[in-house]
C-alpha positions in Angstrom: -0.1 0.0 0.1 1.9 3.2 -1.4 0.6 6.7 -0.3 1.0 10.1 -2.2 0.2 13.4 -1.2 -1.6 16.4 -3.2 -0.9 19.8 -3.1 -3.7 22.4 -1.9 -4.6 25.3 -4.1 -4.0 28.7 -3.1 -7.8 29.5 -2.3 -8.5 32.8 -0.5 -8.0 32.2 3.3 -11.2 31.5 5.3 -9.8 33.2 8.2 -9.3 36.6 6.0 -12.6 36.7 5.1 -13.9 40.6 6.8 -17.5 40.5 8.2 -20.4 38.0 7.4 -19.9 36.3 10.8 -23.4 34.3 10.2 -22.1 33.0 7.0 -19.0 31.9 8.1 -20.3 30.3 11.4 -23.1 28.3 9.3 -19.9 27.5 6.9 -18.2 25.8 9.5 -21.3 24.0 11.3 -21.8 22.5 7.6 -18.4 21.6 7.9 -18.6 19.9 11.1 -21.9 17.8 10.5 -22.9 17.4 6.7 -25.7 15.5 8.3 -27.2 19.0 8.8 -28.4 18.7 5.2 -26.8 21.3 3.5 -26.5 25.2 3.7 -28.3 27.8 1.4 -26.4 31.3 1.3 -28.7 34.0 0.2 -27.4 37.5 -0.8 -27.0 40.3 -3.4 -23.7 39.7 -5.9 -20.5 40.7 -4.3 -21.2 39.9 -0.8 -18.0 37.1 -0.5 -20.6 33.7 -1.1 -18.6 32.0 -3.4 -15.0 33.1 -2.1 -16.3 31.8 1.4 -17.6 28.6 0.1 -14.3 27.9 -1.9 -12.2 29.0 1.1 -14.0 26.4 3.2 -12.3 23.4 1.4 -9.0 24.6 2.6 -10.0 24.4 6.1 -11.2 20.9 6.1 -8.4 18.2 6.1 -7.1 15.9 3.4 -8.9 12.4 3.2 -7.3 9.1 1.9 -8.9 7.5 -1.1 -8.1 4.5 -2.9 -5.7 5.3 -5.9 -7.2 5.8 -9.3 -10.7 5.2 -7.8 -13.4 7.5 -9.6 -15.7 7.3 -6.4 -13.0 8.5 -3.9 -13.6 5.2 -1.8 -12.2 5.5 1.4 -9.7 2.5 2.4 -11.0 2.6 5.7 -14.6 1.8 5.2 -14.4 -1.5 2.7 -18.2 -2.0 3.4 -19.0 1.4 1.0 -16.5 0.2 -1.8 -17.7 0.5 -5.2 -18.0 -2.2 -7.1 -14.3 -2.0 -8.7 -13.1 -2.0 -5.4 -15.2 -4.4 -3.7 -13.8 -6.8 -6.6 -10.3 -5.8 -6.4 -10.4 -6.1 -2.1 -12.4 -9.8 -2.6 -9.7 -10.8 -5.4 -6.9 -9.9 -2.8 -5.5 -7.3 -5.2 -3.5 -4.6 -2.8 -5.2 -1.2 -2.9 -3.0 1.7 -3.0 -4.2 4.7 -1.0 -3.5 8.7 -1.9 -3.9 11.4 0.4 -5.4 14.6 -1.0 -7.5 17.4 -0.5 -11.3 16.9 -0.1 -13.0 17.5 -3.5 -14.4 20.5 -4.6 -16.8 20.4 -7.4 -19.0 23.1 -9.1 -22.1 22.4 -10.2 -22.3 24.0 -13.7 -25.4 26.0 -14.0 -26.1 24.1 -17.6 -25.3 20.4 -16.3 -27.8 17.8 -17.9 -28.9 15.1 -15.6 -26.6 12.6 -17.3 -23.4 14.6 -16.3 -24.8 15.0 -12.7 -25.7 11.4 -12.2 -23.9 9.7 -14.7 -24.6 7.6 -17.7 -23.5 5.0 -20.2 -20.1 5.0 -20.9 -20.2 5.1 -24.9 -16.4 5.0 -25.4 -16.1 1.4 -24.0 -19.6 0.5 -25.3 -18.5 1.1 -28.7 -14.8 -0.7 -28.2 -16.1 -3.5 -26.0 -19.8 -3.9 -26.8 -21.0 -4.2 -23.3 -22.8 -1.6 -20.9 -20.4 0.1 -18.8 -21.1 3.2 -15.9 -19.4 6.4 -16.5 -19.3 8.0 -13.2 -21.2 11.4 -13.2 -20.5 14.5 -10.9 -21.9 12.8 -7.8 -19.2 10.7 -7.9 -16.3 13.0 -8.1 -17.8 14.9 -5.2 -18.2 12.1 -2.8 -16.8 13.0 0.5 -16.2 16.5 -0.5 -17.9 19.7 -1.1 -20.9 20.3 -3.9 -21.0 23.8 -4.4 -24.2 24.9 -6.2 -23.7 28.3 -7.8 -27.2 30.3 -8.7 -29.2 27.3 -7.4 -32.6 29.3 -7.7 -31.7 28.8 -11.6 -30.7 25.4 -11.9 -33.6 23.0 -13.5 -35.9 21.6 -10.6 -35.1 18.0 -11.6 -31.2 18.3 -11.1 -31.8 20.0 -7.8 -34.2 17.4 -6.3 -31.6 14.8 -7.7 -28.6 16.6 -5.5 -31.0 17.1 -2.6 -32.1 13.2 -2.5 -28.4 12.1 -2.9 -27.1 14.3 0.0 -30.3 13.4 2.1 -29.7 9.4 1.4 -25.8 9.3 0.6 -26.3 7.2 -2.0 -26.9 7.9 -5.8 -28.9 5.2 -7.7 -29.0 4.9 -11.7 -31.3 3.1 -13.3 -31.4 4.2 -17.1 -30.1 2.9 -20.2 -30.5 -0.6 -19.5 -27.7 -0.1 -16.6 -28.5 -0.2 -12.9 -25.8 1.2 -10.8 -25.4 2.9 -7.3 -22.5 4.1 -5.2 -21.9 6.0 -2.2 -22.4 9.9 -2.5 -21.6 11.9 1.0 -21.2 15.3 0.5 -21.6 18.6 2.1 -23.9 20.8 -0.3 -23.6 24.4 -0.3 -25.9 26.6 -2.5 -26.0 30.3 -3.4 -28.6 32.6 -4.7 -29.5 35.9 -5.4 -33.0 36.6 -4.3 -33.6 39.5 -7.0 -32.6 36.7 -9.6 -35.7 34.6 -8.7 -36.8 32.0 -5.5 -36.6 28.8 -5.1 -39.6 26.5 -4.6 -40.8 26.3 -0.8 -40.3 22.2 -1.2 -36.4 23.0 -2.2 -36.1 25.2 0.2 -37.0 23.1 2.8 -35.0 20.3 1.9 -31.7 22.5 2.7 -30.6 21.8 6.4 -29.8 25.8 6.8 -30.0 29.5 5.2 -28.5 32.4 6.2 -29.1 35.7 4.4 -25.8 37.9 3.5 -25.7 41.8 2.6 -22.8 43.8 1.6 -20.8 45.7 4.4 -22.3 49.1 5.1 -19.3 50.1 7.7 -16.8 52.3 5.4 -13.6 51.3 7.7 -14.3 47.4 6.9 -15.0 48.2 3.2 -11.8 49.5 2.9 -10.3 46.3 5.0 -11.9 44.5 2.6 -10.5 46.0 -0.4 -7.1 46.2 1.1 -7.0 42.3 1.6 -7.9 41.7 -2.0 -5.4 43.8 -3.3 -2.8 42.0 -1.5 -4.1 38.4 -2.1 -4.1 39.5 -5.9 -0.7 41.0 -5.6 0.7 38.2 -4.1 -1.2 35.1 -3.1 1.1 32.8 -1.9 2.4 35.0 0.9 -0.8 36.4 1.9 -2.1 32.9 2.3 1.5 31.9 4.2 0.4 34.9 6.6 -2.7 33.2 7.5 -1.3 30.0 8.1 -1.3 29.6 11.5 -5.0 31.1 12.1 -6.2 28.6 9.3 -4.5 25.6 11.1 -6.0 26.7 14.5 -9.2 26.9 13.0 -8.8 23.5 11.0 -7.8 22.2 14.3 -10.7 23.1 15.9 -13.1 22.1 13.2 -11.4 18.5 13.5 -11.7 18.1 17.0 -15.7 19.4 16.7 -16.0 16.4 14.0 -14.0 14.3 16.5 -16.5 14.9 19.5 -19.7 15.3 17.4 -20.6 11.6 18.0 -20.6 11.7 21.7 -22.7 15.0 21.9 -26.0 14.8 23.5 -29.1 16.9 23.8 -30.8 17.6 27.0 -34.5 16.7 27.3 -35.4 20.5 27.7 -33.5 21.6 24.4 -35.5 19.0 22.5 -38.8 19.9 23.7 -37.3 23.8 22.9 -36.4 22.6 19.1 -40.3 21.6 18.9 -41.5 24.7 20.2 -39.6 26.9 18.6 -40.5 25.0 14.8 -44.2 24.9 16.2 -44.0 28.8 16.6 -42.6 29.4 13.3 -45.7 27.2 11.7 -43.2 25.1 9.8 -44.2 22.4 7.5 -43.5 18.8 8.5 -40.5 18.1 10.9 -37.3 18.8 9.2 -36.7 21.7 10.8 -36.9 19.8 14.3 -34.5 17.5 13.1 -32.7 19.7 11.6 -32.3 22.4 14.9 -31.5 19.5 17.0 -28.4 18.6 15.1 -27.2 22.1 14.1 -27.4 22.1 18.0 -25.5 19.2 19.0 -22.6 20.9 16.3 -22.7 24.2 17.9 -22.0 22.7 21.1 -18.9 20.3 19.6 -17.5 23.4 18.1 -17.5 25.8 21.7 -16.3 22.2 23.2 -19.2 20.9 25.2 -20.7 17.6 25.4 -24.3 18.5 26.0 -26.4 21.0 23.7 -28.5 23.6 25.7 -31.4 25.5 25.2 -29.1 28.4 24.2 -27.6 26.2 21.1 -30.7 25.4 20.0 -31.9 29.2 20.1 -28.8 30.0 18.0 -29.5 27.1 16.1 -32.9 28.2 15.3 -31.4 31.5 13.3 -30.0 28.8 10.7 -32.8 26.9 10.6 -35.8 28.2 10.3 -35.1 31.3 8.5 -36.0 29.9 5.2 -39.1 27.8 6.8 -40.8 30.3 8.8 -44.5 31.0 7.8 -47.3 32.7 9.0 -49.5 30.8 11.2 -52.7 29.0 9.8 -55.7 29.1 12.1 -55.5 26.3 14.2 -59.0 24.6 14.9 -59.8 26.5 18.1 -59.2 29.8 16.5 -61.3 28.8 13.6 -64.2 28.3 15.9 -63.4 31.5 17.6 -63.5 33.1 14.6 -66.9 31.4 13.8 -68.1 32.8 16.8 -67.0 36.1 16.3 -68.6 36.1 12.6 -71.7 34.9 14.3 -71.6 37.7 16.6 -71.4 40.3 13.6 -73.8 38.4 11.8 -76.2 39.2 14.8 -75.0 42.5 14.9 -75.6 42.8 11.0 -79.2 41.5 10.9 -80.0 44.0 14.1 -78.4 46.8 12.1 -80.5 45.4 8.5 -83.9 45.7 10.9 -83.1 48.9 11.8 -82.6 50.0 8.3 -85.5 48.2 7.1 -87.6 49.9 9.9 -86.1 53.4 9.1 -87.2 52.7 5.4 -90.9 52.0 6.6 -90.8 55.0 8.3 -89.4 57.0 5.3 -92.0 54.7 2.8 -95.2 54.1 4.6 -96.6 51.9 1.7 -94.6 49.1 3.0 -91.4 49.2 1.8 -92.5 47.3 -1.6 -90.1 48.9 -4.0 -87.7 47.5 -6.0 -84.1 46.9 -3.9 -80.5 48.7 -5.2 -79.0 46.1 -7.1 -75.8 47.4 -6.1 -76.4 47.4 -2.3 -76.4 43.5 -0.7 -77.4 42.7 3.0 -74.1 41.4 4.9 -74.1 37.6 4.8 -73.5 35.2 7.5 -69.5 34.6 8.3 -69.1 38.0 6.8 -67.1 41.7 7.9 -67.8 44.7 6.6 -64.8 46.8 5.4 -65.0 50.8 5.4 -66.1 51.1 2.0 -69.2 49.0 2.5 -67.5 45.9 0.9 -67.5 42.5 2.7 -64.7 40.5 3.5 -65.7 36.7 3.7 -63.8 34.0 5.5 -62.3 31.3 3.6 -63.7 27.9 4.0 -62.0 24.8 4.4 -60.0 23.3 1.2 -61.2 20.0 0.3 -59.2 17.1 -2.1 -59.8 17.7 -5.6 -59.9 14.7 -7.9 -57.1 13.7 -10.5 -57.2 15.8 -13.4 -55.5 14.7 -16.6 -54.1 16.7 -18.7 -53.7 16.5 -22.6 -49.7 15.5 -23.6 -48.3 18.3 -24.8 -46.5 18.0 -28.4 -44.6 21.1 -28.2 -41.0 21.1 -27.2 -41.1 23.1 -24.0 -38.8 23.9 -21.1 -39.6 23.7 -17.6 -40.4 21.8 -14.5 -43.1 20.8 -12.3 -45.6 17.8 -12.3 -48.7 18.7 -14.3 -48.7 18.6 -18.0 -46.7 16.1 -19.7 -44.8 17.7 -22.6 -41.9 16.8 -25.2 -38.8 18.7 -24.0 -35.4 19.6 -26.0 -32.9 19.6 -23.0 -31.5 16.5 -21.8 -33.5 16.0 -18.4 -36.6 13.8 -18.8 -37.8 10.7 -19.7 -36.4 8.7 -23.1 -39.4 7.7 -25.0 -37.8 7.1 -28.0 -35.1 8.2 -30.9 -35.1 10.0 -34.2 -32.7 10.3 -36.7 -33.4 14.0 -36.7 -30.3 16.0 -35.1 -31.8 18.7 -33.1 -30.6 18.2 -29.4 -27.2 16.5 -29.6 -28.7 14.1 -27.0 -27.4 11.0 -28.4 -29.3 7.8 -28.4 -26.5 5.3 -27.4 -28.6 2.4 -28.0 -30.9 3.3 -31.4 -27.3 4.6 -32.7 -25.6 0.7 -32.2 -28.8 -0.9 -33.2 -29.0 1.4 -36.6 -24.7 0.7 -37.2 -24.9 -3.2 -36.3 -26.4 -4.9 -39.6 -23.7 -2.6 -41.5 -20.7 -4.4 -39.7 -19.7 -7.0 -41.9 -19.1 -4.4 -44.8 -17.3 -1.7 -42.7 -13.8 -1.2 -42.0 -12.8 -1.3 -38.6 -10.1 0.5 -37.0 -9.3 -0.5 -33.2 -13.2 -0.4 -32.5 -15.4 -3.0 -31.8 -18.4 -1.5 -33.8 -17.7 1.1 -36.7 -20.3 3.8 -36.4 -21.2 6.4 -39.4 -22.9 9.9 -39.7 -26.1 8.1 -41.1 -26.5 5.5 -37.9 -26.6 8.6 -35.4 -29.7 8.8 -33.5 -31.1 11.4 -30.7 -33.3 11.1 -28.0 -36.7 12.1 -27.6 -37.6 12.8 -24.0 -40.7 13.6 -22.1 -41.2 15.3 -18.9 -44.1 16.8 -16.8 -43.8 20.7 -16.1 -45.9 22.9 -14.0 -48.9 25.4 -15.5 -49.0 29.1 -15.2 -52.5 29.5 -13.6 -54.1 32.8 -13.8 -57.4 32.8 -11.4 -59.8 35.2 -12.9 -62.4 36.1 -9.4 -65.4 37.4 -9.5 -65.7 39.5 -6.5 -68.7 41.8 -7.0 -71.9 42.1 -4.6 -73.7 39.4 -6.3 -71.1 36.8 -5.0 -72.1 37.8 -1.6 -75.3 35.9 -1.6 -76.3 32.6 0.3 -72.8 32.6 1.3 -71.5 32.2 -2.4 -68.1 33.6 -1.8 -67.0 31.3 1.3 -67.4 28.4 -1.3 -66.1 30.2 -4.0 -63.1 31.0 -1.6 -62.8 27.3 -0.6 -62.8 26.2 -4.3 -59.9 28.5 -5.2 -57.5 27.5 -1.9 -58.3 24.1 -3.1 -57.5 24.6 -6.4 -53.9 26.7 -5.0 -52.9 23.8 -3.0 -53.4 21.3 -6.2 -51.2 24.2 -7.8 -48.5 24.0 -5.0 -48.2 19.9 -5.2 -48.0 20.3 -8.8 -45.3 23.2 -9.1 -47.6 25.7 -10.6 -46.9 29.4 -11.0 -49.9 31.4 -10.1 -51.3 34.8 -10.5 -54.8 36.5 -9.2 -57.2 38.6 -10.9 -60.0 40.0 -9.0 -62.9 42.0 -10.9 -65.6 44.1 -9.1 -66.7 48.0 -8.9 -65.8 49.2 -12.6 -62.6 47.6 -12.9 -60.4 44.3 -12.8 -57.0 44.4 -10.7 -54.2 41.9 -10.9 -53.6 41.4 -7.3 -51.0 38.7 -7.4 -48.3 39.1 -10.1 -47.1 35.8 -11.4 -45.6 34.1 -8.7 -44.4 30.6 -7.2 -45.6 31.7 -3.8 -48.9 29.9 -3.3 -48.7 31.3 0.5 -49.3 34.7 -0.8 -51.9 34.0 -3.0 -53.7 32.4 -0.1 -53.4 35.6 2.2 -54.8 37.8 -0.4 -57.7 35.2 -0.9 -58.2 35.7 2.7 -58.2 39.3 2.4 -60.3 39.8 -0.9 -63.4 42.1 -0.4 -66.6 41.0 -2.1 -69.2 44.3 -3.3 -70.2 46.2 -6.1 -71.0 46.1 -9.7 -69.5 43.2 -12.1 -67.2 44.4 -14.8 -66.9 41.0 -16.3 -65.3 41.8 -19.8 -62.7 43.7 -17.8 -61.6 40.7 -15.8 -61.6 38.1 -19.0 -59.5 40.6 -20.6 -57.1 41.6 -18.1 -56.2 37.7 -17.5 -55.9 37.0 -21.4 -53.3 40.4 -21.3 -51.4 38.9 -18.5 -51.0 35.5 -20.1 -49.8 37.1 -23.4 -47.5 39.1 -21.3 -46.0 36.1 -19.7 -45.7 34.2 -22.8 -43.6 36.8 -24.3 -41.4 36.5 -21.3 -41.4 32.9 -21.1 -42.6 31.5 -24.3 -42.5 27.6 -22.8 -44.9 28.2 -19.9 -48.4 26.3 -20.1 -51.0 28.8 -19.5 -54.4 27.8 -17.9 -57.0 30.4 -17.2 -59.6 29.7 -14.6 -62.6 31.8 -14.4 -65.0 31.7 -11.3 -67.8 33.6 -12.0 -71.7 33.6 -12.5 -71.8 34.7 -15.9 -73.5 38.0 -15.2 -72.0 41.5 -16.3 -73.5 44.9 -15.8 -70.2 46.9 -16.1 -68.9 47.3 -19.8 -65.4 48.7 -20.9 -66.5 50.0 -24.1 -69.7 51.5 -23.7 -71.2 48.7 -25.0 -73.8 45.7 -23.6 -71.5 44.5 -20.6 -72.5 40.9 -21.4 -72.0 41.2 -25.1 -68.7 42.8 -24.5 -67.9 39.5 -21.9 -69.0 37.5 -24.8 -66.6 38.9 -27.0 -63.6 39.2 -24.7 -64.2 35.1 -24.4 -64.1 34.4 -28.1 -60.7 36.1 -28.2 -59.2 33.7 -25.7 -61.0 31.1 -28.0 -59.2 32.2 -31.1 -55.6 31.8 -29.3 -54.8 28.4 -29.2 -52.1 28.3 -26.6 -54.4 29.4 -24.0 -56.4 26.5 -22.3 -59.1 27.5 -19.9 -61.9 26.5 -17.2 -65.2 28.2 -16.4 -66.1 27.6 -12.6 -70.0 28.5 -12.4 -70.7 29.5 -8.9 -74.8 30.5 -9.9 -77.1 28.4 -7.7 -79.4 26.2 -8.8 -83.2 27.3 -8.4 -86.2 28.1 -10.0 -84.7 30.7 -12.3 -81.3 29.8 -13.7 -79.9 31.9 -16.5 -77.2 29.8 -17.4 -75.0 32.7 -18.6 -71.6 30.8 -17.1 -72.2 27.9 -19.5 -72.6 30.1 -22.6 -69.7 32.3 -21.7 -67.6 28.6 -21.5 -69.0 27.8 -25.2 -67.7 31.4 -26.4 -64.3 30.6 -24.7 -63.6 27.2 -25.6 -63.4 26.2 -21.9 -64.5 23.7 -19.5 -67.3 24.2 -17.8 -67.8 23.2 -14.0 -70.2 23.9 -11.4 -68.4 24.9 -8.3 -70.0 22.0 -6.1 -68.7 19.5 -9.2 -65.2 20.3 -8.0 -65.9 17.7 -5.1 -67.9 15.5 -7.2 -66.0 12.1 -8.1 -67.4 12.7 -11.6 -64.6 15.3 -12.2 -62.2 13.0 -13.5 -64.6 11.2 -15.9 -65.6 15.0 -17.2 -62.2 16.4 -17.6 -61.0 13.0 -19.2 -63.8 13.5 -21.8 -63.0 17.6 -22.3 -58.8 16.5 -22.5 -59.8 14.0 -25.0 -62.2 16.4 -27.3 -59.0 19.3 -27.3 
């Protein structure tokens, strides 16, 4: 067994970074306990995010690996050997050992799934005629640091793969006839600039810790940063040498903390405090509790303690809850209190209405049989009146929706999500068939070899098992699911206040929003009432924001239906210009009535004309949810509107019904 040493690159010293104490401490904790689940650093550009991550690699100790192993196998852990090393060890072949710095792998923004997890080794397949696995980046980063710069711009499918591997410690590859698995344990650090877009909440929750960094405001510290950077650029070797003692001191302290981490316990009081803080932050699930306890243990290990205390938990909460904290949803007891309060308000409203009727009878001795003002509505039950005379209705409980089948999309689109199956030009997605057309440079190895095989007897071979020519090349055609861009166009006029209609409408919208969250859709919300339509929620992935706006949405005034439809259409077209790959879906929730126009014409005719405009745009799919209650008189305007729009038609009660699946299946087939 031989040993070799690899020399470290002169990264900017970790201990020379000025300010950013929170980020520095979080990186140290990640190095001590990778089991926390990774670190996400949020901040504006130029705040030393990338510099700090790279500098961390120079502080961590070197590791021993099996020489020539593409998976960085640990010679001290034969139970975790890759198949090649395991075969050599079983056969009695001595394994040489080299000592090297921990791997530091930067994930390219344009990386493909094959590059990340590994794929078929085409060179060996052509020369030797078998199936061989070519390791990817997850093999190279085993026992090292995986740095994901601009994580919010990375394809969601790749982020899912990386986070799954980080959590399980194993990379499993099942594709193109290959079944392969190998150890994949690494420190995951991602950075992002929130100005360039957010990560989905599901992905945020998978990062164990998250910190926010800002530029230094103190002029003296800014000058210090400039001086240090200038010295490093002028002579990096001497600069690094000046910090060698401080680097060694930090490295020793971290190494000692890693050694004692397995013996650090956490008190019962601290465990209870983890649960209490997570509950107070209204986090989803239980990852926060587990990550908080693990972070508290690593904090205790770093300060040399053997037991994590409540103080350690409070410090850990700053890192663990920052990106998970949500506004508290109403608990059942609070909901009951709210219902009682609403009932009290309803009683007051009834008394106020009786007083108004009494005053009206005093003013109208004939008995008050005049026609009521259509723009004034009696405040219904469970509603609270605003200063403007509008009513804010409570949001009803959500209900599970039946599965909504989607028509397979034949257009090449980029994106991620879980709703619509579409063709994709990227190398991410399921390989469904091969093609002779050269569009994506995504080589279909199996189909290429099959195309070349019949011609081998007449082709000249030069040190290859199979001779491949240009006409044999086949490319993969892939499919994947992507999310939709769903625009909710909501009727918030006074007519929606009758018979608790808005409560049921909000309940239906909330159910659809939860479905959009699960399918990773982008949502937007438009409300129309009074004399105009208003975009309440610009396109966003934050379903929580939509939920808050839904709770606060008031009802009252006239019904500018045409303005609502037109605004929804314009919003979708604007978004399509920015992102032509998006799949737009307009959901109109209304009874189809209109009494305010936008062009001075008949309001209902203008609404039908706006609906025809959506029908003529083949890019837009639409659904009309009719909130009109069944009765002796039913105008059926929403159904007529859906026909003009070319939309699916549903009654609001159908959203809960079992036949929704069959109805939409028929609708999708008809498209």
